[in-house]
N, C-alpha and C positions, 0 to 999 in steps of 0.2 A: 471320241474325243469332245472333252468338257466346253459346256456352255459359257458364253463370257459371263453371264451373271453368276456361274459358279465359282470363277477366277477370280472375280471380284469379291464375293463372300468370303474366299478363304482370307484373301489379302486384308479385309476387313478385321476378319477374327484374326489374325496375324497382326496387327497392328496394335488392336486391343489388346488383346496379349502381352505387347510387348509396352504399349503406355502402362498397362497394368502393374506389370513388374516395374518399369521407372516409378511409378507413383509410390510402391510397397517400398522402393529403396529409399525416396524421398522422404518418407514417412519417418523410417528408423533413423537418416542423418539427422532430421528437424526432431528427432525425439531425443538423440544423443545430444544436440546444443543444446534443447530447451531443458535439460537434466544440470548440463553445465552452468547456464545462465541461472538458474534456480540454487545452486551449489553456491554461485559467487554472488546472490544476491542475499541470500543467509549468511555468509560470513561477512557481506557489509554491513549487515544490521547487528549482526551480534558484537561487530566492535564497535559500531555507532553507540550500542546500547552499555559497552563496558565503560567506554569514556563520558557518558553522562551520569553514570552511574559513580563513575569516581569524581565527576566534579560534583554533584548531589551529596556524594559522601564527605568531602571536606567542607562543603558550604553549610552542611545539615544543622550543626551547632550555632551557627550566625543566624539561620532561617528561623530555629525554635526561639531565639532568644528575641526576635522581632516578632515572632506570634506573639510571645508570651507578652510582651510591650505594650502590643496592639488592643491584645484580650484586656489586660489592665485598662488602657485607654476605654476602650468599651463599657466596661463595668462601671469607669467612674462617671461616665458621659454618656448613659443609652439613650438619650435623645437625639444626640449627635449621631451616633453609632446607626441607630434608626435612620436617619435624614440620609447620611452617606449610603446606605445598603438601599434605599428609595432612587439615589439619581445613579448607582450603577444599575440596578434592575433597569431603570429608565434608558440607560445607556444602551445596552446589551440588546433591549427590545427594539428600541430606534435602530440599530443597526442590521437585527435583523429584518427588519420590513422594510428596511428602505432597499434590501438585495432582492426582492419581488419583484 
């Protein structure tokens, strides 16, 4: 007749084996779900990118025109452009330093 300690060891081994199988099944299920979530995220990012590209493509001529006007103004008034640049750099620096 088997001793009590041998019976409990066998039961524990069976339970560990069963838990290992269950864990492997859960890993497979999570892997499948993770792959599906990845595909969904990639599709959503692709959709956002295509919408953004469409908006920017339509607005690009106007952006270029405004850029040329700003460039002309900066060439005509270099001191003002430098002052505005320094103000912008100061604002960015103060925003970055205030977050600490």
